[in-house]
C-alpha positions in Angstrom: -18.3 19.1 10.9 -19.1 20.1 7.5 -18.9 17.7 4.2 -16.1 20.2 3.2 -14.1 19.4 6.3 -14.2 15.5 5.9 -13.6 15.0 2.2 -9.8 14.9 1.4 -8.5 16.8 -1.8 -8.3 14.8 -5.0 -4.7 13.3 -5.5 -2.7 15.1 -8.3 -0.9 13.1 -10.9 1.8 14.8 -12.5 3.0 13.9 -16.2 6.6 12.7 -16.8 6.7 16.2 -19.1 5.7 18.2 -16.1 8.0 16.3 -13.6 10.8 16.9 -16.0 9.8 20.6 -16.4 9.9 21.1 -12.5 13.4 19.2 -12.2 14.7 21.6 -15.1 13.5 24.4 -13.4 14.6 23.7 -10.1 18.0 23.1 -11.4 18.8 26.4 -12.5 20.4 29.0 -10.4 18.2 31.3 -10.2 15.2 30.1 -9.1 13.3 30.1 -5.8 12.7 26.1 -5.1 10.3 27.3 -2.6 8.2 29.1 -4.8 8.3 26.4 -7.4 6.7 23.7 -4.6 4.3 26.2 -3.9 3.2 27.0 -7.7 2.8 23.5 -8.4 1.5 22.4 -4.8 4.1 19.6 -4.3 6.0 18.7 -1.3 9.9 18.7 -0.8 10.0 15.1 -0.9 8.6 14.9 -3.9 10.8 17.0 -5.4 13.6 14.7 -4.3 12.1 11.6 -5.2 11.7 13.5 -9.0 15.4 14.3 -8.7 16.4 10.8 -8.0 14.3 9.5 -10.7 16.0 11.8 -13.0 19.5 11.0 -12.1 18.5 7.1 -12.4 17.1 7.9 -15.5 20.1 9.9 -16.9 22.5 7.3 -15.7 20.7 4.3 -17.2 20.6 6.1 -20.4 24.2 7.1 -20.3 25.3 3.8 -19.7 24.3 2.5 -22.9 26.6 1.5 -25.6 26.2 1.2 -29.1 25.5 -1.6 -30.8 23.2 -4.6 -29.8 20.5 -3.7 -27.2 20.3 -6.5 -24.2 17.0 -6.9 -23.4 15.8 -7.3 -19.5 13.4 -9.6 -18.3 11.0 -8.6 -15.3 11.5 -10.4 -11.9 8.0 -12.5 -12.5 9.6 -13.8 -15.9 13.0 -14.9 -14.4 11.4 -16.6 -11.7 9.0 -18.7 -13.8 12.0 -19.3 -16.0 13.9 -20.3 -13.0 11.7 -23.1 -11.7 11.0 -24.4 -15.2 14.6 -25.0 -15.4 14.9 -26.6 -12.1 11.9 -29.0 -13.2 13.3 -30.0 -16.6 16.8 -30.9 -14.5 15.0 -32.9 -12.1 13.4 -34.4 -14.8 16.8 -35.1 -16.7 18.4 -36.4 -13.5 15.3 -39.0 -12.9 15.3 -40.2 -17.1 19.3 -40.3 -16.9 18.7 -42.7 -13.6 16.2 -44.7 -15.7 18.6 -45.2 -18.5 21.5 -46.3 -16.4 19.1 -49.1 -14.9 17.4 -49.7 -18.3 21.5 -50.3 -19.5 22.3 -52.4 -16.7 19.2 -54.6 -17.4 19.6 -54.9 -21.3 23.3 -55.4 -21.2 23.6 -58.0 -17.8 25.4 -55.1 -16.0 28.0 -54.2 -18.5 28.3 -50.9 -20.0 30.5 -52.6 -23.1 28.2 -54.5 -24.3 
């Protein structure tokens, strides 16, 4: 076996502009999709993925409404904030119990005094 046969070809990374160009080109009615796939050296699954991402991006942008934009939080940040909130709620519940016990000790068990 020669060295040429054992090495894999380098993986190609397409820029977003190139992906969009491929998407637009394959959407035209007089375009041969197979020709574009061969020329760009991509598979039909790659084209399907590009089309899906283009659709998702378009739907996301079309769903935007004028006015203030909502900020999105990453899943990791959300989980961190959720855990922090749970810890604070536990601490608040613990302090609430302590306050109740202290009030009973200082007031002789009565809330009115």
